[in-house]
HTML snippet that shows the backbone in 3Dmol.js (N, CA, C, O; Angstrom):
<script src="https://3Dmol.org/build/3Dmol-min.js"></script>
<div id="view" style="width:600px;height:400px;position:relative"></div>
<script>
const pdb = `
ATOM      1  N   MET A   1     197.020 -73.738 -69.901  1.00  0.00           N
ATOM      2  CA  MET A   1     195.395 -73.279 -69.065  1.00  0.00           C
ATOM      3  C   MET A   1     195.940 -72.401 -68.379  1.00  0.00           C
ATOM      4  O   MET A   1     197.142 -72.422 -68.118  1.00  0.00           O
ATOM      5  N   MET A   2     195.247 -71.629 -68.044  1.00  0.00           N
ATOM      6  CA  MET A   2     194.835 -69.822 -68.388  1.00  0.00           C
ATOM      7  C   MET A   2     194.620 -69.492 -66.633  1.00  0.00           C
ATOM      8  O   MET A   2     194.004 -68.438 -66.482  1.00  0.00           O
ATOM      9  N   PHE A   3     194.948 -70.081 -65.484  1.00  0.00           N
ATOM     10  CA  PHE A   3     194.613 -70.381 -64.245  1.00  0.00           C
ATOM     11  C   PHE A   3     195.265 -69.123 -63.327  1.00  0.00           C
ATOM     12  O   PHE A   3     195.158 -69.158 -62.102  1.00  0.00           O
ATOM     13  N   GLY A   4     196.041 -67.856 -64.104  1.00  0.00           N
ATOM     14  CA  GLY A   4     196.653 -66.614 -63.190  1.00  0.00           C
ATOM     15  C   GLY A   4     195.537 -65.673 -63.414  1.00  0.00           C
ATOM     16  O   GLY A   4     194.425 -65.888 -63.896  1.00  0.00           O
ATOM     17  N   GLY A   5     195.968 -64.790 -63.048  1.00  0.00           N
ATOM     18  CA  GLY A   5     194.979 -62.946 -62.890  1.00  0.00           C
ATOM     19  C   GLY A   5     193.877 -63.109 -64.179  1.00  0.00           C
ATOM     20  O   GLY A   5     192.658 -63.056 -64.017  1.00  0.00           O
ATOM     21  N   GLY A   6     194.624 -63.341 -65.641  1.00  0.00           N
ATOM     22  CA  GLY A   6     192.511 -63.631 -66.188  1.00  0.00           C
ATOM     23  C   GLY A   6     191.993 -63.906 -65.778  1.00  0.00           C
ATOM     24  O   GLY A   6     191.040 -63.137 -65.654  1.00  0.00           O
ATOM     25  N   MET A   7     191.913 -64.702 -65.342  1.00  0.00           N
ATOM     26  CA  MET A   7     190.784 -66.298 -64.393  1.00  0.00           C
ATOM     27  C   MET A   7     189.667 -65.396 -63.485  1.00  0.00           C
ATOM     28  O   MET A   7     188.471 -65.239 -63.730  1.00  0.00           O
ATOM     29  N   ILE A   8     190.817 -64.615 -61.850  1.00  0.00           N
ATOM     30  CA  ILE A   8     190.101 -63.855 -61.823  1.00  0.00           C
ATOM     31  C   ILE A   8     190.009 -62.704 -62.053  1.00  0.00           C
ATOM     32  O   ILE A   8     189.520 -61.887 -61.274  1.00  0.00           O
ATOM     33  N   LEU A   9     190.558 -62.404 -63.389  1.00  0.00           N
ATOM     34  CA  LEU A   9     189.096 -60.929 -63.500  1.00  0.00           C
ATOM     35  C   LEU A   9     187.916 -61.632 -64.420  1.00  0.00           C
ATOM     36  O   LEU A   9     186.881 -61.066 -64.771  1.00  0.00           O
ATOM     37  N   VAL A  10     188.259 -62.851 -64.701  1.00  0.00           N
ATOM     38  CA  VAL A  10     186.211 -63.003 -65.845  1.00  0.00           C
ATOM     39  C   VAL A  10     185.824 -63.425 -64.157  1.00  0.00           C
ATOM     40  O   VAL A  10     185.469 -62.277 -63.892  1.00  0.00           O
ATOM     41  N   TRP A  11     185.620 -64.162 -62.839  1.00  0.00           N
ATOM     42  CA  TRP A  11     185.130 -63.748 -62.003  1.00  0.00           C
ATOM     43  C   TRP A  11     184.410 -63.072 -61.700  1.00  0.00           C
ATOM     44  O   TRP A  11     183.191 -62.910 -61.731  1.00  0.00           O
ATOM     45  N   LEU A  12     186.344 -62.068 -60.951  1.00  0.00           N
ATOM     46  CA  LEU A  12     185.404 -60.644 -60.143  1.00  0.00           C
ATOM     47  C   LEU A  12     185.207 -59.544 -60.854  1.00  0.00           C
ATOM     48  O   LEU A  12     184.792 -58.692 -60.068  1.00  0.00           O
ATOM     49  N   ILE A  13     185.301 -59.023 -62.141  1.00  0.00           N
ATOM     50  CA  ILE A  13     184.378 -58.918 -62.480  1.00  0.00           C
ATOM     51  C   ILE A  13     183.026 -58.652 -62.061  1.00  0.00           C
ATOM     52  O   ILE A  13     182.570 -57.678 -61.463  1.00  0.00           O
ATOM     53  N   PRO A  14     182.354 -59.920 -62.577  1.00  0.00           N
ATOM     54  CA  PRO A  14     180.834 -59.537 -62.805  1.00  0.00           C
ATOM     55  C   PRO A  14     179.954 -59.759 -61.172  1.00  0.00           C
ATOM     56  O   PRO A  14     178.824 -59.462 -60.783  1.00  0.00           O
ATOM     57  N   ILE A  15     181.098 -60.402 -60.562  1.00  0.00           N
ATOM     58  CA  ILE A  15     180.680 -60.639 -58.640  1.00  0.00           C
ATOM     59  C   ILE A  15     180.344 -58.833 -58.399  1.00  0.00           C
ATOM     60  O   ILE A  15     179.292 -58.290 -58.064  1.00  0.00           O
ATOM     61  N   VAL A  16     181.750 -58.203 -58.737  1.00  0.00           N
ATOM     62  CA  VAL A  16     181.642 -56.499 -57.911  1.00  0.00           C
ATOM     63  C   VAL A  16     180.319 -56.003 -58.436  1.00  0.00           C
ATOM     64  O   VAL A  16     179.514 -55.268 -57.864  1.00  0.00           O
ATOM     65  N   GLY A  17     180.205 -56.865 -60.340  1.00  0.00           N
ATOM     66  CA  GLY A  17     179.351 -55.683 -61.315  1.00  0.00           C
ATOM     67  C   GLY A  17     178.160 -56.016 -60.300  1.00  0.00           C
ATOM     68  O   GLY A  17     177.761 -54.943 -59.847  1.00  0.00           O
ATOM     69  N   GLY A  18     177.568 -56.897 -59.864  1.00  0.00           N
ATOM     70  CA  GLY A  18     176.180 -57.389 -58.915  1.00  0.00           C
ATOM     71  C   GLY A  18     175.901 -56.863 -57.939  1.00  0.00           C
ATOM     72  O   GLY A  18     174.827 -56.433 -57.519  1.00  0.00           O
ATOM     73  N   TYR A  19     177.692 -56.898 -57.212  1.00  0.00           N
ATOM     74  CA  TYR A  19     177.297 -56.063 -55.656  1.00  0.00           C
ATOM     75  C   TYR A  19     176.888 -54.746 -56.411  1.00  0.00           C
ATOM     76  O   TYR A  19     175.668 -54.594 -56.354  1.00  0.00           O
ATOM     77  N   PHE A  20     177.419 -53.921 -56.978  1.00  0.00           N
ATOM     78  CA  PHE A  20     177.514 -52.223 -57.332  1.00  0.00           C
ATOM     79  C   PHE A  20     175.831 -52.124 -57.789  1.00  0.00           C
ATOM     80  O   PHE A  20     175.087 -51.257 -57.329  1.00  0.00           O
ATOM     81  N   LEU A  21     175.462 -52.996 -58.609  1.00  0.00           N
ATOM     82  CA  LEU A  21     173.880 -53.712 -59.051  1.00  0.00           C
ATOM     83  C   LEU A  21     172.552 -53.069 -58.205  1.00  0.00           C
ATOM     84  O   LEU A  21     171.864 -52.060 -58.358  1.00  0.00           O
ATOM     85  N   VAL A  22     172.560 -54.246 -57.183  1.00  0.00           N
ATOM     86  CA  VAL A  22     171.794 -54.897 -56.138  1.00  0.00           C
ATOM     87  C   VAL A  22     172.214 -53.477 -55.297  1.00  0.00           C
ATOM     88  O   VAL A  22     171.368 -52.586 -55.225  1.00  0.00           O
ATOM     89  N   LYS A  23     173.058 -53.363 -54.895  1.00  0.00           N
ATOM     90  CA  LYS A  23     173.577 -51.479 -53.866  1.00  0.00           C
ATOM     91  C   LYS A  23     172.886 -50.235 -54.343  1.00  0.00           C
ATOM     92  O   LYS A  23     172.530 -49.387 -53.525  1.00  0.00           O
ATOM     93  N   TYR A  24     172.517 -49.974 -56.638  1.00  0.00           N
ATOM     94  CA  TYR A  24     172.193 -49.199 -57.014  1.00  0.00           C
ATOM     95  C   TYR A  24     171.325 -49.355 -56.146  1.00  0.00           C
ATOM     96  O   TYR A  24     171.473 -48.631 -55.162  1.00  0.00           O
ATOM     97  N   LEU A  25     169.869 -50.504 -56.130  1.00  0.00           N
ATOM     98  CA  LEU A  25     168.510 -50.588 -56.770  1.00  0.00           C
ATOM     99  C   LEU A  25     167.959 -50.629 -55.988  1.00  0.00           C
ATOM    100  O   LEU A  25     166.784 -50.266 -56.041  1.00  0.00           O
ATOM    101  N   VAL A  26     168.815 -51.335 -54.265  1.00  0.00           N
ATOM    102  CA  VAL A  26     167.927 -51.083 -53.158  1.00  0.00           C
ATOM    103  C   VAL A  26     168.055 -49.316 -52.270  1.00  0.00           C
ATOM    104  O   VAL A  26     167.398 -48.918 -51.308  1.00  0.00           O
ATOM    105  N   GLU A  27     169.091 -48.625 -53.021  1.00  0.00           N
ATOM    106  CA  GLU A  27     169.389 -46.896 -52.218  1.00  0.00           C
ATOM    107  C   GLU A  27     168.152 -46.339 -53.836  1.00  0.00           C
ATOM    108  O   GLU A  27     167.452 -45.332 -53.722  1.00  0.00           O
ATOM    109  N   GLN A  28     168.138 -46.862 -54.640  1.00  0.00           N
ATOM    110  CA  GLN A  28     166.943 -46.115 -55.300  1.00  0.00           C
ATOM    111  C   GLN A  28     165.829 -46.417 -54.864  1.00  0.00           C
ATOM    112  O   GLN A  28     165.316 -45.335 -54.579  1.00  0.00           O
ATOM    113  N   ASN A  29     164.430 -48.000 -54.399  1.00  0.00           N
ATOM    114  CA  ASN A  29     164.042 -48.324 -53.052  1.00  0.00           C
ATOM    115  C   ASN A  29     164.226 -47.505 -52.181  1.00  0.00           C
ATOM    116  O   ASN A  29     163.360 -46.649 -52.004  1.00  0.00           O
ATOM    117  N   LYS A  30     165.200 -47.516 -51.516  1.00  0.00           N
ATOM    118  CA  LYS A  30     164.910 -46.173 -50.634  1.00  0.00           C
ATOM    119  C   LYS A  30     164.011 -44.676 -50.726  1.00  0.00           C
ATOM    120  O   LYS A  30     162.958 -44.288 -50.220  1.00  0.00           O
ATOM    121  N   ASN A  31     165.161 -43.994 -51.774  1.00  0.00           N
ATOM    122  CA  ASN A  31     164.626 -42.835 -52.096  1.00  0.00           C
ATOM    123  C   ASN A  31     163.156 -42.406 -52.892  1.00  0.00           C
ATOM    124  O   ASN A  31     162.856 -41.315 -53.376  1.00  0.00           O
ATOM    125  N   ASN A  32     162.426 -43.570 -52.844  1.00  0.00           N
ATOM    126  CA  ASN A  32     161.455 -43.556 -54.020  1.00  0.00           C
ATOM    127  C   ASN A  32     160.003 -44.017 -53.570  1.00  0.00           C
ATOM    128  O   ASN A  32     159.486 -45.134 -53.601  1.00  0.00           O
ATOM    129  N   PRO A  33     159.259 -42.147 -52.918  1.00  0.00           N
ATOM    130  CA  PRO A  33     158.238 -42.706 -51.862  1.00  0.00           C
ATOM    131  C   PRO A  33     157.166 -43.275 -53.085  1.00  0.00           C
ATOM    132  O   PRO A  33     156.899 -42.920 -54.233  1.00  0.00           O
ATOM    133  N   ASN A  34     156.620 -44.588 -51.967  1.00  0.00           N
ATOM    134  CA  ASN A  34     155.981 -45.694 -52.571  1.00  0.00           C
ATOM    135  C   ASN A  34     154.233 -44.192 -52.387  1.00  0.00           C
ATOM    136  O   ASN A  34     153.927 -43.165 -51.782  1.00  0.00           O
ATOM    137  N   GLU A  35     153.940 -44.727 -52.944  1.00  0.00           N
ATOM    138  CA  GLU A  35     152.807 -44.518 -52.898  1.00  0.00           C
ATOM    139  C   GLU A  35     151.424 -45.090 -51.181  1.00  0.00           C
ATOM    140  O   GLU A  35     150.491 -44.535 -50.599  1.00  0.00           O
ATOM    141  N   ASP A  36     152.317 -46.746 -51.048  1.00  0.00           N
ATOM    142  CA  ASP A  36     150.877 -47.212 -50.706  1.00  0.00           C
ATOM    143  C   ASP A  36     151.910 -45.826 -49.423  1.00  0.00           C
ATOM    144  O   ASP A  36     151.187 -44.947 -49.892  1.00  0.00           O
ATOM    145  N   LYS A  37     152.555 -45.264 -48.694  1.00  0.00           N
ATOM    146  CA  LYS A  37     152.486 -44.528 -47.620  1.00  0.00           C
ATOM    147  C   LYS A  37     151.834 -43.376 -47.749  1.00  0.00           C
ATOM    148  O   LYS A  37     151.361 -42.598 -46.921  1.00  0.00           O
ATOM    149  N   ALA A  38     151.866 -43.380 -48.582  1.00  0.00           N
ATOM    150  CA  ALA A  38     150.523 -42.304 -48.696  1.00  0.00           C
ATOM    151  C   ALA A  38     148.998 -42.260 -47.369  1.00  0.00           C
ATOM    152  O   ALA A  38     148.739 -43.349 -46.858  1.00  0.00           O
ATOM    153  N   ASP A  39     148.210 -41.145 -46.967  1.00  0.00           N
ATOM    154  CA  ASP A  39     147.710 -41.644 -46.751  1.00  0.00           C
ATOM    155  C   ASP A  39     146.449 -41.513 -47.147  1.00  0.00           C
ATOM    156  O   ASP A  39     146.300 -40.515 -47.852  1.00  0.00           O
ATOM    157  N   PRO A  40     145.545 -42.093 -46.980  1.00  0.00           N
ATOM    158  CA  PRO A  40     144.462 -42.519 -47.586  1.00  0.00           C
ATOM    159  C   PRO A  40     144.315 -41.514 -48.165  1.00  0.00           C
ATOM    160  O   PRO A  40     145.000 -41.543 -49.187  1.00  0.00           O
ATOM    161  N   LEU A  41     143.404 -39.992 -47.993  1.00  0.00           N
ATOM    162  CA  LEU A  41     142.777 -39.265 -48.481  1.00  0.00           C
ATOM    163  C   LEU A  41     143.568 -37.924 -49.379  1.00  0.00           C
ATOM    164  O   LEU A  41     143.282 -36.817 -49.834  1.00  0.00           O
ATOM    165  N   THR A  42     144.944 -39.026 -49.257  1.00  0.00           N
ATOM    166  CA  THR A  42     145.849 -37.583 -50.457  1.00  0.00           C
ATOM    167  C   THR A  42     145.350 -39.290 -52.005  1.00  0.00           C
ATOM    168  O   THR A  42     144.435 -39.329 -52.828  1.00  0.00           O
ATOM    169  N   ILE A  43     146.158 -40.037 -51.788  1.00  0.00           N
ATOM    170  CA  ILE A  43     145.213 -41.127 -52.649  1.00  0.00           C
ATOM    171  C   ILE A  43     144.318 -41.286 -52.945  1.00  0.00           C
ATOM    172  O   ILE A  43     144.334 -41.446 -54.166  1.00  0.00           O
ATOM    173  N   LEU A  44     142.758 -41.411 -52.300  1.00  0.00           N
ATOM    174  CA  LEU A  44     141.670 -41.608 -53.041  1.00  0.00           C
ATOM    175  C   LEU A  44     141.460 -39.759 -53.743  1.00  0.00           C
ATOM    176  O   LEU A  44     140.484 -39.632 -54.483  1.00  0.00           O
ATOM    177  N   LYS A  45     142.274 -38.544 -53.519  1.00  0.00           N
ATOM    178  CA  LYS A  45     142.227 -37.679 -54.291  1.00  0.00           C
ATOM    179  C   LYS A  45     143.205 -37.839 -55.549  1.00  0.00           C
ATOM    180  O   LYS A  45     142.682 -37.827 -56.664  1.00  0.00           O
ATOM    181  N   ARG A  46     144.580 -37.985 -55.441  1.00  0.00           N
ATOM    182  CA  ARG A  46     144.344 -38.537 -56.521  1.00  0.00           C
ATOM    183  C   ARG A  46     144.058 -39.864 -57.923  1.00  0.00           C
ATOM    184  O   ARG A  46     144.540 -39.864 -59.056  1.00  0.00           O
ATOM    185  N   ARG A  47     143.232 -40.750 -57.362  1.00  0.00           N
ATOM    186  CA  ARG A  47     142.478 -40.750 -57.863  1.00  0.00           C
ATOM    187  C   ARG A  47     141.304 -40.431 -58.653  1.00  0.00           C
ATOM    188  O   ARG A  47     141.005 -40.805 -59.787  1.00  0.00           O
ATOM    189  N   TYR A  48     140.622 -39.580 -57.747  1.00  0.00           N
ATOM    190  CA  TYR A  48     140.094 -39.091 -57.988  1.00  0.00           C
ATOM    191  C   TYR A  48     140.118 -38.120 -59.862  1.00  0.00           C
ATOM    192  O   TYR A  48     139.550 -38.133 -60.954  1.00  0.00           O
ATOM    193  N   ALA A  49     141.359 -37.327 -58.996  1.00  0.00           N
ATOM    194  CA  ALA A  49     142.216 -36.497 -60.657  1.00  0.00           C
ATOM    195  C   ALA A  49     142.842 -37.294 -61.344  1.00  0.00           C
ATOM    196  O   ALA A  49     143.375 -37.024 -62.420  1.00  0.00           O
ATOM    197  N   ASN A  50     142.839 -38.438 -60.749  1.00  0.00           N
ATOM    198  CA  ASN A  50     142.955 -39.668 -63.041  1.00  0.00           C
ATOM    199  C   ASN A  50     142.009 -39.940 -63.311  1.00  0.00           C
ATOM    200  O   ASN A  50     141.730 -40.863 -64.076  1.00  0.00           O
ATOM    201  N   GLY A  51     141.148 -39.118 -62.687  1.00  0.00           N
ATOM    202  CA  GLY A  51     139.644 -39.945 -63.618  1.00  0.00           C
ATOM    203  C   GLY A  51     139.743 -41.311 -63.092  1.00  0.00           C
ATOM    204  O   GLY A  51     139.551 -42.168 -63.954  1.00  0.00           O
ATOM    205  N   GLU A  52     139.917 -41.618 -62.265  1.00  0.00           N
ATOM    206  CA  GLU A  52     139.203 -43.334 -61.846  1.00  0.00           C
ATOM    207  C   GLU A  52     137.961 -43.643 -61.335  1.00  0.00           C
ATOM    208  O   GLU A  52     137.453 -44.763 -61.291  1.00  0.00           O
ATOM    209  N   MET A  53     137.355 -42.288 -60.837  1.00  0.00           N
ATOM    210  CA  MET A  53     135.951 -42.301 -60.218  1.00  0.00           C
ATOM    211  C   MET A  53     135.437 -40.856 -60.084  1.00  0.00           C
ATOM    212  O   MET A  53     136.259 -39.941 -60.041  1.00  0.00           O
ATOM    213  N   THR A  54     133.966 -40.579 -60.009  1.00  0.00           N
ATOM    214  CA  THR A  54     133.409 -39.832 -60.071  1.00  0.00           C
ATOM    215  C   THR A  54     133.438 -39.173 -58.873  1.00  0.00           C
ATOM    216  O   THR A  54     133.627 -39.516 -57.707  1.00  0.00           O
ATOM    217  N   GLN A  55     133.111 -37.731 -59.661  1.00  0.00           N
ATOM    218  CA  GLN A  55     132.087 -36.549 -57.862  1.00  0.00           C
ATOM    219  C   GLN A  55     131.385 -37.661 -57.195  1.00  0.00           C
ATOM    220  O   GLN A  55     132.417 -38.233 -56.843  1.00  0.00           O
ATOM    221  N   GLN A  56     131.033 -37.946 -57.025  1.00  0.00           N
ATOM    222  CA  GLN A  56     130.127 -38.104 -56.708  1.00  0.00           C
ATOM    223  C   GLN A  56     130.724 -39.955 -55.383  1.00  0.00           C
ATOM    224  O   GLN A  56     130.763 -39.856 -54.157  1.00  0.00           O
ATOM    225  N   GLU A  57     131.012 -41.094 -56.028  1.00  0.00           N
ATOM    226  CA  GLU A  57     132.263 -41.589 -55.382  1.00  0.00           C
ATOM    227  C   GLU A  57     133.386 -40.805 -54.808  1.00  0.00           C
ATOM    228  O   GLU A  57     133.960 -41.209 -53.797  1.00  0.00           O
ATOM    229  N   PHE A  58     133.570 -40.209 -55.130  1.00  0.00           N
ATOM    230  CA  PHE A  58     135.042 -39.298 -54.103  1.00  0.00           C
ATOM    231  C   PHE A  58     134.651 -38.799 -53.498  1.00  0.00           C
ATOM    232  O   PHE A  58     135.650 -38.247 -53.036  1.00  0.00           O
ATOM    233  N   ASN A  59     133.311 -38.158 -52.601  1.00  0.00           N
ATOM    234  CA  ASN A  59     132.908 -37.638 -51.604  1.00  0.00           C
ATOM    235  C   ASN A  59     132.054 -38.779 -50.639  1.00  0.00           C
ATOM    236  O   ASN A  59     131.810 -38.620 -49.443  1.00  0.00           O
ATOM    237  N   GLU A  60     131.818 -39.498 -51.139  1.00  0.00           N
ATOM    238  CA  GLU A  60     131.213 -41.009 -50.862  1.00  0.00           C
ATOM    239  C   GLU A  60     131.898 -41.785 -49.659  1.00  0.00           C
ATOM    240  O   GLU A  60     131.474 -42.074 -48.540  1.00  0.00           O
ATOM    241  N   ARG A  61     133.444 -42.080 -50.466  1.00  0.00           N
ATOM    242  CA  ARG A  61     135.226 -42.522 -49.810  1.00  0.00           C
ATOM    243  C   ARG A  61     135.586 -41.704 -49.096  1.00  0.00           C
ATOM    244  O   ARG A  61     135.953 -41.967 -47.951  1.00  0.00           O
ATOM    245  N   LYS A  62     135.569 -39.883 -49.843  1.00  0.00           N
ATOM    246  CA  LYS A  62     135.842 -38.840 -48.774  1.00  0.00           C
ATOM    247  C   LYS A  62     135.271 -38.549 -47.201  1.00  0.00           C
ATOM    248  O   LYS A  62     135.833 -37.998 -46.255  1.00  0.00           O
ATOM    249  N   LYS A  63     133.623 -39.280 -47.344  1.00  0.00           N
ATOM    250  CA  LYS A  63     132.988 -39.052 -45.767  1.00  0.00           C
ATOM    251  C   LYS A  63     133.298 -40.667 -45.352  1.00  0.00           C
ATOM    252  O   LYS A  63     133.520 -41.041 -44.200  1.00  0.00           O
ATOM    253  N   ILE A  64     133.270 -41.321 -46.250  1.00  0.00           N
ATOM    254  CA  ILE A  64     134.051 -43.043 -44.810  1.00  0.00           C
ATOM    255  C   ILE A  64     135.256 -42.246 -44.578  1.00  0.00           C
ATOM    256  O   ILE A  64     134.938 -41.575 -43.597  1.00  0.00           O
ATOM    257  N   ILE A  65     136.267 -41.971 -44.849  1.00  0.00           N
ATOM    258  CA  ILE A  65     137.757 -41.875 -45.276  1.00  0.00           C
ATOM    259  C   ILE A  65     137.355 -41.310 -43.698  1.00  0.00           C
ATOM    260  O   ILE A  65     137.494 -41.911 -42.633  1.00  0.00           O
ATOM    261  N   ILE A  66     136.810 -39.944 -43.942  1.00  0.00           N
ATOM    262  CA  ILE A  66     137.792 -38.897 -41.819  1.00  0.00           C
ATOM    263  C   ILE A  66     136.338 -38.798 -41.466  1.00  0.00           C
ATOM    264  O   ILE A  66     135.914 -37.700 -41.107  1.00  0.00           O
ATOM    265  N   ASN A  67     135.243 -40.189 -41.552  1.00  0.00           N
ATOM    266  CA  ASN A  67     134.662 -40.522 -40.334  1.00  0.00           C
ATOM    267  C   ASN A  67     135.322 -41.982 -39.573  1.00  0.00           C
ATOM    268  O   ASN A  67     134.827 -42.528 -38.587  1.00  0.00           O
ATOM    269  N   VAL A  68     136.652 -42.469 -40.369  1.00  0.00           N
ATOM    270  CA  VAL A  68     137.398 -43.801 -39.691  1.00  0.00           C
ATOM    271  C   VAL A  68     138.193 -43.512 -38.308  1.00  0.00           C
ATOM    272  O   VAL A  68     138.776 -44.428 -37.729  1.00  0.00           O
TER     273      VAL A  68
END
`;
const viewer = $3Dmol.createViewer("view");
viewer.addModel(pdb, "pdb");
viewer.setStyle({}, {cartoon: {color: "spectrum"}});
viewer.zoomTo();
viewer.render();
</script>
C-alpha cells in the first residue's frame, strides 16, 4: 500500500493548486473595473459609441440622466 509521502503529494498538489487558482481569480476580479461601477452618462456614451442607439435616443436619455 502507498500511504506514505506519495499519497500526501497526490492530495496536496491539487489542494494547493486550487488555492492559488482561487486567489488569482479573486485578484483579477478586484483589478478589473466593472462597467456597472461607471456613472450612467459614461455608460450612455459608451453605448452610443458602440452603435446601440441613435443620436435621438442618446439625446433623450442624456436629458433624463442630467435632470435626475
